[in-house]
C-alpha positions in Angstrom: 8.0 17.3 -10.0 7.8 14.8 -12.8 4.5 13.5 -14.0 3.5 9.9 -13.1 1.7 7.6 -15.4 0.5 5.3 -12.7 0.6 4.7 -9.0 3.7 2.4 -9.5 5.7 5.5 -10.5 4.1 7.7 -7.8 4.9 5.3 -4.9 8.4 4.7 -6.2 9.1 8.4 -6.1 7.5 8.8 -2.7 9.7 6.1 -1.2 12.9 7.5 -2.9 12.4 11.2 -2.3 9.9 12.0 0.4 9.7 11.3 4.1 7.1 11.5 6.8 8.3 14.8 8.2 8.1 16.8 4.9 4.7 15.4 4.1 3.5 16.2 7.6 4.8 19.8 7.3 2.7 20.2 4.1 -0.5 18.9 5.8 0.1 21.3 8.7 0.3 24.2 6.2 -3.1 23.1 4.8 -4.4 23.2 8.4 -4.8 19.3 8.5 -3.1 18.9 11.9 -4.3 15.4 12.7 -3.0 13.1 9.9 -0.3 11.2 11.8 -1.3 7.8 13.3 -0.2 7.2 16.9 3.5 7.5 17.5 3.7 4.0 18.9 2.9 2.6 15.4 6.5 1.9 14.3 8.2 -0.2 11.5 9.6 -3.6 12.4 12.9 -2.4 10.9 14.2 1.1 10.6 14.7 1.0 6.9 11.1 -0.1 6.0 9.1 2.5 4.0 5.5 2.2 3.1 3.7 4.1 0.3 0.3 3.0 -1.0 -3.4 3.2 -0.9 -5.5 2.4 2.2 -7.5 -0.7 2.4 -9.1 -0.2 5.8 -10.0 -3.2 7.9 -12.3 -3.1 11.0 -11.6 -5.7 13.8 -13.2 -6.2 17.2 -12.6 -8.2 20.3 -14.5 -11.4 21.0 -14.2 -14.0 23.6 -13.8 -17.5 22.2 -13.1 -18.7 18.6 -16.4 -20.4 18.0 -19.3 -18.3 19.3 -22.8 -19.5 19.4 -24.6 -16.3 18.4 -27.3 -14.9 16.2 -24.7 -13.3 14.0 -23.4 -15.8 11.6 -20.3 -13.7 10.9 -19.1 -14.3 14.5 -19.2 -18.0 13.9 -16.5 -17.8 11.2 -12.8 -18.3 12.1 -11.2 -14.8 12.1 -14.5 -13.2 10.8 -13.9 -11.7 7.4 -10.1 -11.5 7.7 -9.4 -14.1 5.1 -11.8 -12.5 2.6 -10.2 -9.1 3.4 -6.7 -10.6 2.7 -7.8 -12.1 -0.6 -9.4 -8.8 -1.7 -6.2 -6.8 -1.4 -5.1 -5.2 -4.6 -1.7 -4.1 -5.9 -0.2 -1.1 -4.0 -2.8 -1.3 -1.3 -2.0 -1.1 2.5 -3.8 -3.5 4.8 -4.5 -1.1 7.7 -6.4 -2.6 10.5 -7.9 -1.1 13.7 -10.8 -1.4 16.2 -9.7 -4.1 18.6 -7.7 -3.8 21.8 -4.0 -4.4 21.8 -4.2 -7.7 23.6 -3.2 -9.9 20.6 -1.5 -9.7 17.2 -3.4 -8.3 14.2 -0.8 -9.2 11.6 1.5 -12.3 11.2 3.9 -13.9 8.7 1.4 -15.9 6.7 -0.9 -12.8 6.4 2.1 -10.7 5.1 3.1 -13.5 2.7 -0.3 -13.4 1.1 -0.1 -9.6 1.0 3.2 -9.7 -0.7 2.1 -12.2 -3.3 -0.8 -9.9 -4.2 1.6 -6.9 -4.6 0.3 -5.1 -1.6 2.4 -2.1 -0.3 2.5 -3.2 3.3 0.6 -3.6 6.5 -0.2 -1.1 9.3 -1.7 -2.5 12.5 -3.2 -0.2 15.2 -2.1 -2.9 17.5 0.6 -5.7 17.5 2.2 -8.1 15.1 3.7 -11.6 15.6 6.0 -13.8 13.6 8.7 -11.1 13.6 11.5 -13.2 12.3 9.3 -14.5 9.4 8.0 -11.0 8.4 11.6 -9.6 8.5 12.7 -12.5 6.2 10.1 -11.5 3.8 11.2 -7.9 3.8 7.6 -6.9 3.7 6.9 -3.4 5.1 4.9 -3.9 8.4 4.2 -1.2 11.1 2.7 -2.0 14.5 3.0 -1.2 18.2 5.4 -4.0 18.7 5.8 -7.7 18.7 3.6 -10.2 20.7 2.8 -13.8 19.8 -0.7 -14.0 21.3 -3.1 -15.1 18.5 -6.1 -13.3 17.3 -8.2 -16.4 16.6 -10.0 -16.9 19.9 -9.8 -13.2 20.8 -11.0 -11.1 17.9 -12.5 -11.0 14.4 -12.6 -8.9 11.3 -16.0 -7.3 11.0 -15.7 -5.5 7.7 -13.2 -4.0 5.2 -13.1 -1.3 2.6 -14.9 1.1 4.9 -13.8 4.3 6.6 -12.2 3.6 10.0 -10.8 6.0 12.7 -7.6 5.8 14.5 -7.3 8.2 17.5 -8.9 11.0 15.5 -7.4 10.2 12.1 -10.0 9.1 9.5 -8.8 6.6 7.0 -10.8 6.0 3.9 -10.5 3.5 1.1 -8.0 4.9 -1.4 -6.4 7.5 0.8 -2.7 7.6 0.6 -0.7 6.0 3.4 3.0 6.8 3.9 5.2 5.6 6.6 8.9 5.4 7.7 10.9 5.3 10.8 9.5 8.6 12.0 5.8 7.8 11.7 2.8 6.9 9.6 0.4 9.4 8.0 -2.6 9.5 5.9 -3.2 11.9 3.0 -6.8 12.3 1.9 -7.3 11.2 -1.7 -9.0 14.4 -2.8 -5.9 16.5 -2.0 -3.1 14.0 -2.7 -1.8 15.7 -5.9 -1.3 19.1 -4.1 0.3 17.5 -1.0 2.7 15.4 -3.0 3.7 18.4 -5.3 4.4 20.6 -2.3 6.2 17.9 -0.3 8.4 17.2 -3.3 9.3 20.9 -3.8 10.0 21.2 0.0 12.1 18.1 0.1 14.1 19.5 -2.8 14.5 22.9 -1.0 15.7 21.3 2.2 18.6 19.8 0.3 19.5 23.3 -0.8 19.1 24.6 2.7 21.2 21.9 4.2 24.0 22.6 1.7 23.9 26.3 2.7 24.0 25.6 6.4 26.9 23.2 5.9 28.7 26.0 4.0 28.4 28.3 7.1 25.0 30.1 6.6 23.2 30.9 9.9 19.8 29.4 10.7 18.1 32.9 10.8 19.7 33.8 7.5 18.8 30.5 5.7 15.2 30.7 6.9 14.9 34.3 5.8 16.3 33.4 2.3 14.6 30.1 1.7 11.7 30.0 4.3 12.7 26.4 5.2 14.2 25.0 8.4 
């Protein structure tokens, strides 16, 4: 695998040469069996691929847009969502969770701001809206599906750049996030180099195996020779 001078080169290679299945296989080999986010998180369009560093965002349900409460944060429209958006860095993934799937967590204007900042994409453990607008942007966005109901009177962002959990998967700031039409997974930052190296080698090996099978080699024989299937 070639060396990478920065994240730009790394993520370009991942989007070109890797895919969720091969990365997931390597994580399984390392006994990390719960790194895929829920299957229902899907791309808006099948050709969307996301590769970047997690910027986790914690949301919560709330009844009513303007709440009279001792917590000043809950009186703010959207809570800290606007601050979270403006804090996004290049190659980061806005990955939001914590609220119920009763309203959209991501929309067109949010994705526009993310794109301007050079973010890698958005992942919602919930719904999105403004589907046509997001598709027109061509910005990678993954969610449960489309639903126009607004977040404003129903939920707020409580915090960002903190560890979050999505159905057993811990997502920490700076972890790698990769997603394609087969799923979204999280690679812990401390093992990313080893995972990417092995995934690249396996992806290259699978091309060799594919060519051998197309040439007539049996599944058992090919697995015995290459250890890949």
